[in-house]
N, C-alpha and C positions, 0 to 999 in steps of 0.2 A: 777664490776671491777674484773679482774683476779688477784688471789693472787700471791704474789711475788714468792713463791715456784713453782707454776705452770709455771710462766714465765721462771724462771731459769731451771726448769726441761725440758720444751719443747725446750729451746735454746740448752741445753746440748744434748738432744736427736737428734736435727738437726745436731749438730756438729758430733755426732757419726755416723749419717746417711751419712754425707759427707766422713768421714773416711772409713766407710764400703764400700761405692761405689768406693772409690779410691783403696782399697784393692781388691775389685772385679775386677776392671779394670786391676790391676797388674796381677791377676790370669789369666785373658783372654789374656793379652799380652804374658804371659809365655806359654800359650797353643799355641798361634799363632807363636811366634818366638823363644821361648825357652830362659828362663833366669836362667838356671841351677837349675830348680826345685823350684823356689821361690813360684810359685803358689800353689804347693802341700803342702808346709810348712805353707802357710797362710790360708788354708781352715778352720781350726778350729778357727783361729782368726776372719776370715770373718763371720763365723756363729755366733760366740759369740757377736761380735760387732753389727751385724744387729738384733739379737734376743734380747739380754739383754741391750745393750747400746742404741739402738734406739727404738725398738718396745715396750718392757716391760716398759722402762722409760717413754715413751710418754703416755702409758696407765696409769701409776701411777700418773703422773703429772696432767693429765686431770681428773682422778678420784678424786684426792684431791680437785679439783675445783668443780666438778659436784655433788659429794655426798652431800646430804642435811645436813644442820647444824640445830641443835636444840638449839636455843639461838644465841648469837652474836659471840661466839668464836668457833673455831674448837678444840674439845677436844684432848689433847695430840699431838699437832701439831709437837712437836719436834721429834716424832716417824716417821712422814712422811719425815722430813728433813734428819734424819739418814738413812732412806730407800733410798732416792735419792743419798745421799753421798756413801752409800755402793754399789749401782749399778755402780756408776762411778768408785769407787775404784776397783771393780771387773773387770771392762772392762780394766782399765789401767794395772792392775796386769796381766790379761790374755795376753795383748800385750807384756808387759815387759818380762814375763816368757817365752813366746813362742819365742820372738826375741832373747833372750840370751840362748835358748835351755835348759831351766830349765823346769822340768816336775813337777810342784807343782800345780796341778789342784785343790787339796783339799782346798787351801786358797781361790781360786776363788769361788768355790761352797759354801763354808761356808759364804762368804760375800753375795752371792746371796740369800741363804736361810735366812740369817738374814734380808736382805732387804725385802723379802716377809713377813716374820714374823712381823717385825716392822710395815709395812704398814697395815697388817691384824689387828693387835692390835689397830692401830690408827683408822681404818675404821669401826671396829666392832660396836661400839656404835652409829655410824651414819646410820646404816642400820636397819630400823624399818618397821613395817607394815604400810600400807597406813592409814593415819588418826591418827596414834599414836603420842603422844606428849612426 
Protein backbone atom coordinates (compact mmCIF):
# COMPACT_ATOMS: atom_id res chain seq x y z
CA UNK A 1 0.00 0.00 0.00
CA UNK A 2 1.22 3.45 -0.87
CA UNK A 3 2.23 5.64 2.12
CA UNK A 4 0.06 8.63 2.91
CA UNK A 5 2.91 11.10 2.30
CA UNK A 6 3.40 9.69 -1.19
CA UNK A 7 -0.30 10.03 -1.95
CA UNK A 8 -0.39 13.65 -0.78
CA UNK A 9 2.91 14.46 -2.49
CA UNK A 10 1.74 13.06 -5.84
CA UNK A 11 -1.61 14.82 -5.56
CA UNK A 12 0.09 18.13 -4.78
CA UNK A 13 2.50 17.56 -7.67
CA UNK A 14 -0.42 16.96 -10.03
CA UNK A 15 -2.08 20.16 -8.82
CA UNK A 16 1.14 22.06 -9.54
CA UNK A 17 1.23 20.40 -12.97
CA UNK A 18 -2.24 21.77 -13.75
CA UNK A 19 -1.21 25.24 -12.50
CA UNK A 20 1.98 25.07 -14.57
CA UNK A 21 0.10 24.05 -17.72
CA UNK A 22 -2.35 26.91 -17.13
CA UNK A 23 0.48 29.42 -16.76
CA UNK A 24 2.06 28.00 -19.93
CA UNK A 25 -1.22 28.45 -21.79
CA UNK A 26 -1.40 32.07 -20.61
CA UNK A 27 2.11 32.60 -21.93
CA UNK A 28 1.17 31.15 -25.33
CA UNK A 29 -2.00 33.26 -25.50
CA UNK A 30 0.12 36.32 -24.70
CA UNK A 31 2.44 35.45 -27.57
CA UNK A 32 -0.51 35.00 -29.95
CA UNK A 33 -2.76 37.95 -29.11
CA UNK A 34 -0.79 40.07 -26.67
CA UNK A 35 -1.86 40.46 -23.06
CA UNK A 36 0.37 43.41 -22.15
CA UNK A 37 3.44 41.22 -21.59
CA UNK A 38 1.85 38.88 -19.06
CA UNK A 39 3.64 35.91 -20.60
CA UNK A 40 7.13 37.32 -20.22
CA UNK A 41 6.46 38.14 -16.56
CA UNK A 42 5.24 34.58 -15.92
CA UNK A 43 8.18 32.75 -17.49
CA UNK A 44 10.10 32.35 -14.22
CA UNK A 45 6.95 31.31 -12.38
CA UNK A 46 6.20 28.72 -15.08
CA UNK A 47 9.72 27.28 -14.94
CA UNK A 48 9.66 27.15 -11.16
CA UNK A 49 6.24 25.51 -10.90
CA UNK A 50 6.99 22.87 -13.52
CA UNK A 51 10.46 22.06 -12.20
CA UNK A 52 10.06 22.21 -8.43
CA UNK A 53 6.32 22.12 -7.86
CA UNK A 54 5.68 19.22 -10.20
CA UNK A 55 8.82 17.37 -11.29
CA UNK A 56 10.99 17.41 -8.16
CA UNK A 57 8.02 16.91 -5.85
CA UNK A 58 6.77 13.83 -7.69
CA UNK A 59 10.30 12.39 -7.62
CA UNK A 60 10.57 12.91 -3.86
CA UNK A 61 7.10 11.49 -3.21
CA UNK A 62 7.76 8.36 -5.24
CA UNK A 63 11.29 7.96 -3.81
CA UNK A 64 9.81 8.05 -0.31
CA UNK A 65 7.66 5.09 -1.27
CA UNK A 66 10.17 3.15 -3.36
CA UNK A 67 13.37 3.37 -1.30
CA UNK A 68 13.78 0.19 0.74
CA UNK A 69 12.93 0.07 4.42
CA UNK A 70 15.05 -1.85 6.86
CA UNK A 71 12.57 -2.81 9.53
CA UNK A 72 8.93 -1.86 9.77
CA UNK A 73 9.33 1.91 10.04
CA UNK A 74 10.77 4.56 7.79
CA UNK A 75 13.51 6.28 9.80
CA UNK A 76 12.97 9.98 10.44
CA UNK A 77 9.86 10.20 8.26
CA UNK A 78 9.18 13.70 9.56
CA UNK A 79 12.13 14.92 7.45
CA UNK A 80 10.37 13.77 4.28
CA UNK A 81 7.18 15.53 5.41
CA UNK A 82 9.11 18.76 5.98
CA UNK A 83 10.72 18.33 2.56
CA UNK A 84 7.36 18.12 0.77
CA UNK A 85 6.00 21.05 2.78
CA UNK A 86 9.08 23.16 1.99
CA UNK A 87 8.73 22.49 -1.74
CA UNK A 88 5.08 23.55 -1.68
CA UNK A 89 5.90 26.63 0.39
CA UNK A 90 8.66 27.53 -2.09
CA UNK A 91 6.29 27.24 -5.05
CA UNK A 92 3.60 29.32 -3.34
CA UNK A 93 6.19 31.90 -2.34
CA UNK A 94 7.55 32.09 -5.89
CA UNK A 95 4.07 32.75 -7.27
CA UNK A 96 3.21 35.29 -4.59
CA UNK A 97 6.43 37.24 -4.81
CA UNK A 98 6.38 37.33 -8.60
CA UNK A 99 2.70 38.27 -8.73
CA UNK A 100 3.22 41.24 -6.41
CA UNK A 101 6.49 42.24 -8.16
CA UNK A 102 8.66 41.50 -5.16
CA UNK A 103 12.10 40.16 -5.93
CA UNK A 104 12.84 37.95 -2.95
CA UNK A 105 14.18 34.87 -4.68
CA UNK A 106 16.49 34.09 -1.77
CA UNK A 107 13.58 32.90 0.37
CA UNK A 108 12.44 30.54 -2.37
CA UNK A 109 15.91 29.10 -2.93
CA UNK A 110 16.48 28.63 0.81
CA UNK A 111 13.22 26.67 1.07
CA UNK A 112 14.21 24.49 -1.89
CA UNK A 113 17.69 23.79 -0.56
CA UNK A 114 16.19 22.89 2.83
CA UNK A 115 13.73 20.55 1.10
CA UNK A 116 16.58 18.76 -0.68
CA UNK A 117 18.72 18.55 2.46
CA UNK A 118 15.88 17.25 4.62
CA UNK A 119 15.02 14.55 2.11
CA UNK A 120 18.67 13.58 1.67
CA UNK A 121 19.08 13.20 5.44
CA UNK A 122 15.89 11.13 5.53
CA UNK A 123 16.90 8.88 2.62
CA UNK A 124 20.59 8.41 3.45
CA UNK A 125 20.18 5.49 5.90
CA UNK A 126 17.79 3.74 3.49
CA UNK A 127 20.45 3.46 0.77
CA UNK A 128 22.69 0.43 1.34
CA UNK A 129 24.60 -2.15 -0.66
CA UNK A 130 22.67 -5.08 -2.05
CA UNK A 131 22.32 -7.76 0.62
CA UNK A 132 23.26 -5.44 3.51
CA UNK A 133 21.05 -5.44 6.57
